[in-house]
C-alpha positions as CSV (number, residue, x, y, z in Angstrom):
1,X,159.9,-129.4,117.2
2,X,157.1,-126.4,116.5
3,X,158.0,-122.8,117.7
4,X,155.4,-123.2,120.2
5,X,156.8,-125.6,121.6
6,X,160.8,-124.4,121.7
7,X,162.3,-123.6,124.9
8,X,162.3,-120.2,126.1
9,X,165.9,-119.7,126.3
10,X,165.9,-116.3,128.3
11,X,163.6,-117.7,130.8
12,X,164.0,-116.2,133.8
13,X,166.1,-113.2,132.7
14,X,165.4,-109.3,133.0
15,X,165.9,-107.3,129.8
16,X,165.4,-103.4,130.2
17,X,164.4,-102.0,126.6
18,X,164.7,-97.8,126.8
19,X,162.9,-96.1,123.2
20,X,160.7,-99.4,123.7
21,X,157.3,-97.5,122.6
22,X,158.3,-98.1,118.8
23,X,160.5,-99.1,116.0
24,X,163.5,-101.1,117.1
25,X,162.7,-100.8,120.4
26,X,159.5,-102.2,120.3
27,X,160.3,-105.2,117.7
28,X,163.2,-106.2,120.5
29,X,160.9,-106.0,122.9
30,X,158.7,-108.7,120.9
31,X,161.5,-110.7,120.1
32,X,162.9,-111.0,124.2
33,X,159.5,-111.8,125.3
34,X,159.0,-114.6,122.3
35,X,162.6,-116.2,124.1
36,X,160.7,-116.0,127.8
37,X,162.5,-113.0,128.6
38,X,161.1,-110.6,131.4
39,X,160.6,-107.4,130.6
40,X,160.8,-103.6,131.7
41,X,159.9,-101.0,129.1
42,X,159.9,-97.4,129.3
43,X,159.5,-94.4,127.1
44,X,157.8,-90.8,127.5
45,X,154.6,-91.8,126.6
46,X,152.3,-93.6,129.1
47,X,149.7,-94.6,126.7
48,X,151.7,-96.2,124.0
49,X,153.8,-98.3,127.0
50,X,150.1,-99.4,128.7
51,X,148.9,-100.8,124.7
52,X,152.5,-102.8,124.5
53,X,152.0,-104.1,128.1
54,X,149.1,-105.6,126.5
55,X,149.9,-106.4,123.5
56,X,153.1,-108.7,125.6
57,X,151.0,-110.1,128.0
58,X,149.6,-112.4,125.8
59,X,153.2,-113.5,125.8
60,X,153.1,-115.1,129.5
61,X,155.9,-113.2,130.5
62,X,156.4,-110.1,133.2
63,X,155.9,-107.2,131.5
64,X,156.8,-103.9,133.7
65,X,156.5,-100.6,132.1
66,X,157.4,-97.3,133.4
67,X,157.5,-94.1,132.0
68,X,161.0,-92.3,132.0
69,X,162.7,-89.3,130.3
70,X,166.6,-90.8,129.7
71,X,167.7,-87.0,130.3
72,X,166.7,-86.3,133.6
73,X,168.6,-88.0,136.3
74,X,165.8,-88.0,138.8
75,X,163.7,-89.6,136.1
76,X,166.4,-92.3,135.8
77,X,166.9,-92.5,139.3
78,X,162.9,-93.1,139.8
79,X,163.1,-95.8,137.3
80,X,165.9,-97.7,138.8
81,X,164.2,-97.7,142.1
82,X,161.1,-99.4,140.7
83,X,163.5,-102.2,138.7
84,X,165.3,-102.9,142.2
85,X,161.8,-103.0,143.9
86,X,160.3,-105.6,141.4
87,X,163.6,-107.6,140.0
88,X,166.4,-106.5,142.5
89,X,168.4,-107.5,139.3
90,X,169.0,-106.8,135.6
91,X,170.7,-109.1,132.9
92,X,170.3,-107.2,129.6
93,X,170.4,-103.6,129.0
94,X,168.9,-102.3,125.8
95,X,169.9,-98.9,125.5
96,X,168.1,-97.6,122.5
97,X,166.2,-94.1,123.3
98,X,167.2,-91.9,120.1
99,X,166.1,-88.9,118.4
100,X,167.2,-87.1,115.3
101,X,166.1,-83.5,113.6
102,X,165.3,-81.8,110.3
103,X,168.4,-81.5,108.0
104,X,170.4,-78.7,109.0
105,X,173.6,-77.2,108.4
106,X,175.4,-76.4,111.4
107,X,175.2,-72.4,111.0
108,X,171.4,-73.0,110.7
109,X,171.3,-75.8,113.5
110,X,169.4,-74.1,116.7
111,X,171.3,-74.7,120.0
112,X,168.3,-76.2,121.8
113,X,167.8,-78.7,119.5
114,X,171.5,-79.4,119.5
115,X,171.0,-80.4,122.8
116,X,168.4,-82.4,123.1
117,X,169.6,-84.5,120.7
118,X,173.0,-84.9,122.9
119,X,171.0,-85.3,126.2
120,X,169.1,-88.0,124.4
121,X,171.2,-90.1,122.6
122,X,174.6,-89.7,124.5
123,X,173.7,-88.5,128.0
124,X,170.5,-91.0,128.2
125,X,172.5,-93.7,127.5
126,X,175.3,-92.9,130.1
127,X,172.8,-92.3,133.0
128,X,170.6,-95.0,132.4
129,X,174.1,-97.1,132.0
130,X,175.3,-95.6,134.9
131,X,172.6,-96.8,136.9
132,X,172.2,-100.5,135.7
133,X,175.4,-101.3,136.4
134,X,175.2,-102.1,140.1
135,X,172.2,-104.8,139.6
136,X,174.3,-106.4,136.9
137,X,176.1,-109.2,137.3
138,X,178.5,-111.4,135.1
139,X,177.2,-112.7,132.2
140,X,174.9,-110.1,131.7
141,X,174.2,-108.2,128.3
142,X,174.6,-104.5,127.1
143,X,173.2,-103.4,123.7
144,X,173.8,-99.8,122.2
145,X,171.7,-98.4,119.5
146,X,174.5,-96.9,117.5
147,X,173.3,-96.6,113.9
148,X,175.3,-96.3,111.2
149,X,175.9,-93.0,111.5
150,X,178.7,-94.2,114.7
151,X,181.2,-94.4,112.1
152,X,179.4,-92.5,109.3
153,X,179.0,-88.6,108.7
154,X,175.7,-87.7,107.2
155,X,175.4,-84.1,105.8
156,X,172.7,-81.8,107.7
157,X,172.5,-84.4,110.8
158,X,175.4,-82.7,113.1
159,X,174.0,-83.2,116.5
160,X,172.9,-87.2,115.4
161,X,176.0,-87.4,113.9
162,X,177.7,-86.6,117.0
163,X,175.9,-88.0,119.2
164,X,176.6,-91.3,117.7
165,X,180.1,-91.2,117.2
166,X,180.0,-89.9,121.0
167,X,178.1,-92.8,121.8
168,X,180.6,-95.4,120.0
169,X,183.4,-93.9,122.1
170,X,181.3,-94.4,125.5
171,X,180.1,-98.4,124.2
172,X,184.4,-99.2,123.3
173,X,185.0,-97.4,126.9
174,X,182.4,-99.7,128.8
175,X,183.5,-103.1,127.0
176,X,186.5,-102.7,128.5
177,X,186.0,-101.5,131.8
178,X,183.3,-104.3,132.1
179,X,185.5,-107.3,130.4
180,X,186.8,-108.1,134.2
181,X,182.9,-108.2,134.9
182,X,182.3,-110.3,132.4
183,X,179.7,-107.8,131.2
184,X,179.4,-108.2,127.4
185,X,179.1,-104.9,125.2
186,X,177.9,-104.9,122.0
187,X,177.4,-101.9,119.6
188,X,174.3,-102.2,117.3
189,X,175.1,-100.0,113.7
190,X,171.7,-100.5,112.0
191,X,171.5,-99.2,108.5
192,X,168.3,-97.4,107.4
193,X,165.5,-99.2,109.1
194,X,162.0,-98.4,108.8
195,X,161.2,-96.3,112.0
196,X,158.8,-93.3,112.8
197,X,162.2,-91.6,112.6
198,X,162.4,-90.7,109.0
199,X,159.3,-88.7,109.4
200,X,161.8,-86.5,110.7
201,X,165.1,-86.7,109.2
202,X,163.9,-87.7,105.5
203,X,160.0,-87.4,104.9
204,X,160.6,-88.5,101.2
205,X,162.7,-91.5,102.0
206,X,162.0,-95.0,99.7
207,X,161.3,-96.8,102.9
208,X,160.3,-100.2,100.6
209,X,164.4,-100.5,100.2
210,X,165.0,-100.4,104.0
211,X,165.1,-103.4,106.5
212,X,162.3,-104.2,109.0
213,X,162.6,-103.7,112.5
214,X,162.1,-106.9,113.7
215,X,165.2,-107.9,111.1
216,X,167.0,-105.7,113.8
217,X,165.7,-107.3,116.7
218,X,166.6,-110.6,115.7
219,X,170.1,-110.1,114.9
220,X,170.2,-108.5,118.7
221,X,168.3,-111.2,120.2
222,X,170.6,-113.5,118.4
223,X,174.0,-112.4,119.5
224,X,172.4,-111.7,123.2
225,X,172.3,-115.7,123.0
226,X,175.6,-116.8,122.2
227,X,177.9,-118.2,124.6
228,X,178.8,-116.0,127.3
229,X,182.5,-116.9,126.5
230,X,182.2,-115.4,122.8
231,X,183.3,-111.8,122.2
232,X,181.2,-109.7,120.5
233,X,182.0,-106.3,119.6
234,X,179.6,-104.8,117.2
235,X,176.3,-106.0,115.2
236,X,176.2,-104.3,112.3
237,X,173.6,-104.7,109.8
238,X,172.1,-102.5,106.3
239,X,169.6,-103.5,103.9
240,X,171.1,-105.2,100.7
241,X,169.3,-103.1,98.5
242,X,170.7,-99.4,97.1
243,X,172.6,-97.3,99.1
244,X,170.7,-96.6,102.1
């Protein structure tokens, strides 16, 4: 059977991806679309969302784009009003939106920078998940993009480390709370991946040693496709070269 004639394993399912305009989020959008999944894609860049919508239209799946600032409860509420109107339910939630900051020790890290990272990476995950749960049913899946920073410490990245450690705690709590409802919660702990975040984090980073976003996306999709009675707590994936 050729890939073109392969069955669409997520046909009729609806997935929301935050931070979908680039990097891992964009790669996951393409991978889910290839499986026939209907998509709700969100980010803060309207022009980028429109471009992605045109790209994915060729995959013959329904794509809804909606600008949203995950830090803002009102913006999140507006997003979910649109989702309920267009789809009424949600099968898959990919909490992918995330930012970092230039390497700075704690003593030189401005509070507004700290706050922006925490609000995006942790508070945003909380707000979107809380809004999604009322329209998710048994068999649904939540994937939280945590990064290996969720259980490691990178010097000069206090707010990023704190946000990801906090997001791991939220993910673990959600898993236990939602287990009786039959909703799986998966933590994605990806190592160094070739995305735009390195422009801020480490401009001279050796990107040739990093994983491609598409590699991470395929791991996520394979985890989502596992049988409903399969327990998957985390997907950890790292480059095979070097110590990144």
